[in-house]
SERO-4910 file (N, C-alpha, C, O; in steps of 0.05 Angstrom, whole numbers):
BEGIN
 pado doro    nc1    nc2    nc3   cac1   cac2   cac3    cc1    cc2    cc3    oc1    oc2    oc3
  Met    A    627   -375   -762    590   -362   -767    588   -359   -737    591   -379   -722
  Glu    A    583   -336   -728    575   -337   -694    545   -350   -697    534   -346   -718
  Thr    A    535   -361   -682    506   -365   -678    492   -354   -661    501   -355   -638
  Lys    A    467   -340   -663    458   -321   -646    436   -338   -641    425   -351   -658
  Pro    A    427   -335   -603    406   -349   -603    376   -345   -614    370   -326   -629
  Glu    A    360   -362   -608    333   -364   -623    317   -337   -608    326   -328   -587
  Phe    A    298   -328   -618    280   -314   -606    250   -335   -605    240   -343   -626
  Val    A    242   -339   -586    215   -355   -584    202   -343   -563    214   -329   -546
  Val    A    176   -347   -562    154   -351   -546    145   -374   -529    133   -395   -535
  Lys    A    153   -365   -506    143   -386   -487    120   -393   -468    115   -372   -457
  Val    A    108   -409   -461     78   -410   -452     78   -435   -428     81   -457   -438
  Glu    A     75   -435   -406     68   -461   -393     35   -461   -387     20   -445   -375
  Ser    A     32   -488   -401      4   -488   -406    -15   -499   -387    -39   -497   -387
  Glu    A      3   -514   -365     -2   -522   -338     -9   -493   -317    -27   -492   -300
  Ser    A      4   -479   -322     -1   -452   -300    -27   -439   -304    -33   -422   -287
  Leu    A    -42   -444   -321    -67   -433   -334    -86   -440   -314    -93   -463   -305
  Lys    A    -95   -411   -307   -120   -414   -287   -141   -399   -292   -136   -375   -294
  Arg    A   -175   -412   -297   -189   -392   -301   -215   -377   -277   -231   -388   -263
  Ser    A   -210   -348   -280   -228   -338   -254   -257   -345   -263   -266   -355   -284
  Pro    A   -269   -337   -241   -296   -350   -239   -310   -330   -258   -334   -336   -261
  Lys    A   -301   -304   -276   -315   -288   -294   -304   -294   -319   -309   -281   -339
  Gly    A   -286   -317   -320   -275   -337   -348   -245   -322   -357   -234   -328   -379
  Thr    A   -235   -305   -343   -211   -295   -355   -185   -319   -348   -183   -333   -328
  Ile    A   -170   -318   -368   -152   -341   -366   -128   -329   -360   -122   -310   -375
  Ala    A   -112   -335   -341    -87   -328   -332    -60   -340   -329    -61   -355   -309
  Gly    A    -40   -340   -338    -21   -359   -333      9   -351   -343     10   -327   -345
  Ile    A     34   -365   -350     53   -351   -351     59   -353   -383     55   -372   -398
  Ile    A     69   -330   -388     72   -324   -418    104   -310   -417    110   -298   -397
  Cys    A    119   -312   -435    144   -292   -443    155   -296   -467    149   -315   -481
  Cys    A    172   -280   -473    189   -286   -497    219   -298   -481    221   -299   -456
  Gln    A    238   -305   -497    261   -322   -495    275   -310   -516    265   -302   -537
  Arg    A    302   -307   -509    329   -309   -532    350   -315   -506    356   -302   -486
  Gly    A    360   -341   -516    379   -350   -500    375   -354   -475    353   -364   -470
  Glu    A    385   -350   -461    382   -350   -430    366   -331   -415    358   -333   -392
  His    A    361   -306   -434    348   -278   -424    316   -277   -431    310   -272   -454
  Ser    A    296   -282   -410    270   -277   -416    254   -252   -413    264   -233   -401
  Phe    A    237   -250   -421    225   -218   -419    201   -226   -423    195   -246   -436
  Pro    A    178   -203   -406    192   -187   -384    208   -202   -359    223   -191   -344
  Gln    A    200   -229   -358    218   -240   -337    213   -273   -349    201   -277   -370
  Arg    A    222   -292   -334    216   -324   -337    189   -329   -331    174   -337   -348
  Gln    A    181   -326   -305    157   -332   -297    136   -310   -300    124   -306   -279
  Trp    A    130   -295   -320    117   -276   -317     86   -284   -328     78   -293   -349
  Tyr    A     70   -275   -305     37   -281   -301     26   -261   -311     28   -239   -299
  Asp    A     12   -263   -334     -9   -251   -347    -29   -264   -364    -29   -288   -361
  Leu    A    -45   -255   -378    -66   -266   -398    -55   -274   -425    -56   -260   -446
  Pro    A    -45   -300   -420    -31   -314   -446    -53   -308   -471    -46   -297   -492
  Met    A    -78   -316   -466    -96   -322   -486    -95   -298   -505    -91   -298   -529
  Ala    A   -102   -278   -488   -107   -247   -500    -74   -240   -514    -74   -225   -533
  Val    A    -52   -249   -507    -27   -235   -509    -22   -257   -534    -13   -246   -554
  Leu    A    -26   -286   -535    -18   -303   -558    -34   -301   -581    -26   -309   -603
  Ser    A    -60   -289   -576    -74   -285   -600    -64   -256   -612    -61   -259   -636
  Trp    A    -58   -231   -604    -45   -215   -613    -18   -224   -630    -14   -217   -654
  Trp    A     -1   -238   -614     25   -243   -624     16   -269   -654     31   -273   -673
  Leu    A     -8   -280   -649     -8   -297   -674    -14   -280   -702     -6   -285   -724
  Gln    A    -31   -259   -693    -49   -241   -711    -21   -218   -716    -27   -210   -738
  Thr    A    -11   -212   -714      8   -192   -722     31   -206   -728     50   -190   -734
  Thr    A     38   -230   -728     59   -247   -745     49   -259   -770     64   -268   -787
  Val    A     21   -257   -771      9   -266   -797     10   -244   -813     16   -250   -836
  Ser    A      6   -215   -809     15   -195   -821     40   -185   -836     42   -171   -856
  Leu    A     61   -199   -819     92   -202   -825     93   -225   -845    104   -225   -868
  Val    A     82   -241   -836     90   -268   -864     72   -261   -891     77   -264   -915
  Asp    A     50   -249   -879     37   -250   -911     48   -221   -921     43   -214   -944
  Gly    A     63   -206   -906     74   -179   -923     55   -155   -915     62   -134   -925
  Thr    A     36   -155   -903     16   -126   -908     32   -112   -881     26    -89   -876
  Glu    A     45   -122   -868     59   -102   -851     87   -107   -853     97   -128   -860
  Arg    A    104    -80   -844    129    -95   -838    140    -92   -811    161   -102   -805
  Thr    A    124    -75   -793    133    -69   -765     98    -75   -749     75    -69   -755
  Val    A    109    -86   -732     83    -96   -704     91    -85   -681    114    -80   -675
  Glu    A     70    -82   -669     77    -84   -641     60   -103   -624     37   -110   -631
  Val    A     71   -113   -601     44   -125   -582     59   -125   -561     82   -130   -555
  Arg    A     34   -116   -546     39   -109   -512     33   -130   -492     13   -144   -498
  Phe    A     46   -133   -472     34   -154   -451      9   -142   -436      7   -117   -433
  Met    A    -10   -158   -427    -25   -145   -408    -21   -127   -385    -31   -105   -381
  Asp    A     -5   -137   -372     12   -132   -344     28   -117   -352     41   -124   -372
  Gly    A     35    -95   -341     62    -72   -340     69    -59   -361     53    -61   -380
  Pro    A     85    -47   -363     98    -29   -386    109    -40   -404    121    -24   -418
  Tyr    A    110    -69   -413    122    -82   -427    112    -94   -454     93   -110   -456
  Tyr    A    130    -85   -478    119    -92   -510    143   -102   -522    166    -99   -515
  Val    A    136   -114   -541    157   -126   -568    152   -115   -592    131   -121   -604
  Arg    A    168   -101   -603    161    -89   -637    181   -111   -649    202   -117   -638
  Val    A    173   -121   -672    181   -133   -686    177   -128   -715    154   -131   -725
  Phe    A    207   -117   -737    206   -112   -763    215   -132   -770    231   -147   -760
  Ala    A    200   -134   -799    212   -160   -815    226   -145   -843    217   -138   -865
  Arg    A    258   -146   -829    273   -131   -849    273   -145   -877    267   -134   -898
  Asn    A    281   -167   -874    283   -188   -904    267   -211   -897    251   -209   -879
  Arg    A    270   -232   -911    255   -261   -903    269   -275   -879    257   -285   -860
  Glu    A    299   -274   -883    317   -289   -868    322   -274   -844    335   -285   -826
  Arg    A    315   -256   -842    321   -237   -810    305   -210   -802    306   -187   -809
  Trp    A    295   -222   -789    276   -199   -771    288   -184   -749    308   -191   -736
  Gln    A    278   -166   -745    287   -151   -709    278   -144   -695    265   -125   -702
  Ala    A    274   -149   -669    258   -146   -643    270   -124   -626    294   -125   -623
  Glu    A    258   -108   -616    258    -96   -595    244    -95   -572    221    -88   -573
  Leu    A    255   -102   -550    243   -106   -528    242    -81   -503    259    -74   -486
  Val    A    214    -71   -510    214    -40   -489    196    -45   -465    172    -52   -465
  Glu    A    212    -39   -444    205    -33   -415    192      0   -415    208     19   -415
  Asp    A    167      5   -416    164     36   -421    163     46   -398    142     48   -386
  Arg    A    182     53   -391    172     71   -356    189     99   -360    210    102   -372
  Ala    A    177    114   -349    181    144   -350    213    150   -328    217    139   -307
  Pro    A    229    167   -338    228    182   -359    238    174   -390    230    187   -409
  Arg    A    250    157   -393    255    144   -415    254    115   -409    259    105   -387
  Pro    A    244    100   -434    242     72   -435    264     57   -446    276     66   -466
  Thr    A    270     37   -435    298     16   -439    286      1   -460    263     -7   -461
  Val    A    310     -4   -481    304    -22   -507    330    -41   -508    354    -35   -506
  Gln    A    320    -64   -512    338    -84   -524    331    -92   -551    308   -100   -557
  Gln    A    355    -92   -573    345    -94   -599    367   -119   -607    389   -123   -596
  Phe    A    357   -132   -626    368   -156   -638    357   -165   -662    333   -163   -666
  Glu    A    372   -177   -680    360   -197   -699    361   -220   -692    377   -231   -676
  Phe    A    337   -234   -708    339   -260   -705    326   -274   -725    318   -261   -745
  Asp    A    323   -297   -723    314   -317   -748    288   -317   -744    283   -322   -720
  Pro    A    262   -313   -763    237   -314   -760    228   -339   -757    207   -339   -745
  Asp    A    235   -364   -764    220   -390   -770    228   -403   -737    208   -415   -731
  Pro    A    242   -405   -721    241   -409   -696    217   -393   -681    206   -405   -663
  Tyr    A    210   -373   -685    201   -358   -676    167   -362   -683    149   -362   -667
  Ile    A    165   -366   -712    140   -376   -719    132   -401   -713    109   -409   -713
  Arg    A    154   -416   -708    147   -452   -695    137   -446   -667    121   -461   -655
  Ser    A    145   -430   -658    143   -424   -631    111   -418   -614     98   -430   -597
  Leu    A    106   -392   -631     84   -388   -634     64   -412   -641     47   -416   -623
  Ile    A     61   -431   -666     45   -448   -664     47   -470   -652     29   -485   -652
  Ala    A     71   -475   -638     70   -497   -613     60   -489   -587     49   -505   -572
  Cys    A     64   -458   -581     49   -445   -559     18   -449   -555      5   -455   -535
  Ser    A     10   -446   -579    -24   -440   -581    -27   -468   -585    -43   -473   -567
  Asp    A    -19   -493   -599    -29   -515   -593    -29   -530   -568    -46   -546   -561
  Ala    A     -9   -523   -554    -12   -535   -523    -33   -511   -507    -44   -520   -487
  Leu    A    -38   -489   -512    -58   -469   -502    -82   -482   -511    -96   -487   -492
  Leu    A    -92   -490   -535   -114   -498   -538   -124   -521   -527   -148   -524   -522
  Lys    A   -100   -547   -522   -105   -571   -517   -115   -564   -487   -135   -576   -479
  Arg    A   -105   -552   -476   -110   -543   -444   -128   -541   -443   -141   -556   -428
  Cys    A   -145   -518   -460   -169   -505   -454   -190   -528   -464   -211   -533   -452
  Ser    A   -182   -541   -485   -203   -569   -490   -210   -586   -471   -233   -593   -466
  Arg    A   -186   -593   -457   -184   -609   -439   -203   -603   -416   -220   -619   -408
  Glu    A   -199   -570   -403   -212   -562   -380   -249   -556   -396   -270   -554   -383
  Gly    A   -247   -554   -424   -284   -548   -430   -276   -513   -429   -299   -505   -431
  Trp    A   -260   -491   -426   -256   -472   -428   -266   -460   -450   -254   -469   -469
  Thr    A   -287   -438   -460   -286   -429   -487   -283   -394   -487   -277   -386   -465
  Ser    A   -284   -376   -504   -280   -348   -504   -271   -342   -529   -261   -357   -545
  Arg    A   -277   -319   -531   -264   -304   -556   -234   -303   -559   -227   -306   -583
  Asp    A   -215   -300   -541   -190   -302   -542   -179   -335   -555   -160   -339   -571
  Ile    A   -199   -358   -542   -193   -381   -550   -198   -386   -588   -186   -400   -604
  Asp    A   -220   -368   -592   -235   -365   -624   -212   -364   -635   -202   -381   -650
  Ser    A   -196   -332   -626   -185   -322   -640   -160   -334   -644   -150   -333   -666
  Ile    A   -152   -344   -629   -120   -361   -629   -129   -385   -654   -117   -388   -675
  Ile    A   -151   -400   -645   -155   -417   -669   -154   -407   -698   -139   -419   -714
  Leu    A   -170   -386   -705   -172   -374   -729   -139   -366   -738   -130   -374   -760
  His    A   -125   -352   -723   -101   -337   -725    -76   -368   -730    -61   -372   -749
  Arg    A    -79   -382   -711    -59   -401   -712    -67   -414   -743    -48   -421   -758
  Gln    A    -91   -416   -749    -93   -431   -782    -76   -414   -800    -58   -421   -814
  Arg    A    -87   -390   -796    -75   -370   -818    -45   -370   -816    -32   -372   -837
  Leu    A    -31   -367   -791     -7   -373   -794     10   -398   -807     31   -398   -820
  Ile    A     -6   -417   -799      4   -438   -808      2   -441   -838     21   -449   -850
  His    A    -18   -436   -848    -24   -435   -878     -1   -411   -890     12   -417   -910
  Tyr    A      1   -388   -879     23   -370   -889     55   -377   -886     74   -368   -899
  Ala    A     54   -397   -864     82   -403   -859     88   -425   -880    112   -426   -885
  Ala    A     74   -443   -893     74   -464   -905     75   -451   -935     92   -459   -951
  Asp    A     58   -430   -942     60   -420   -966     80   -399   -972     95   -403   -990
  Lys    A     81   -381   -961     97   -366   -969    131   -365   -953    150   -353   -964
  Arg    A    133   -377   -930    161   -385   -921    167   -417   -927    190   -424   -924
  Asp    A    155   -427   -931    160   -458   -945    169   -468   -917    190   -482   -918
  Leu    A    158   -465   -891    170   -465   -866    154   -498   -861    129   -496   -862
  Arg    A    163   -520   -858    155   -544   -850    146   -542   -823    159   -530   -806
  Leu    A    124   -555   -818    115   -560   -788    109   -580   -777    107   -598   -794
  Pro    A    105   -587   -758     99   -617   -746     72   -618   -757     58   -638   -753
***
């Protein structure tokens, strides 16, 4: 049986920098095997992006949505995720440039993806706590992370560390 690369979200919590206005920027991307999207060192607003990823993934896990879309803040990049069934989800990595978007499609196991969201959010929250940073995005991450942990354990019987 062929093993497919895992699809996960990656952040570098030590890359976070807070502007004088309170915006937190740093490195965040999606990774499938050796391929990163939009790219390996993608510099964006990871607190906002991760908050959206958590919120939309909760809606896939709890069954209120079958398809979700999350944009990166910078650039014409977004990811569309389809919950095909309990064990197989599908992703479309989209670079939305005129005249025609570039789309990469693949199926993936949702459990490593869900675990990566929980781990990334934990790393970001620890860094923000250490720095004494607060924001609405941080509050949103806390809320949606807890919801995802609850639904992943309840609906997917996902064992989390």
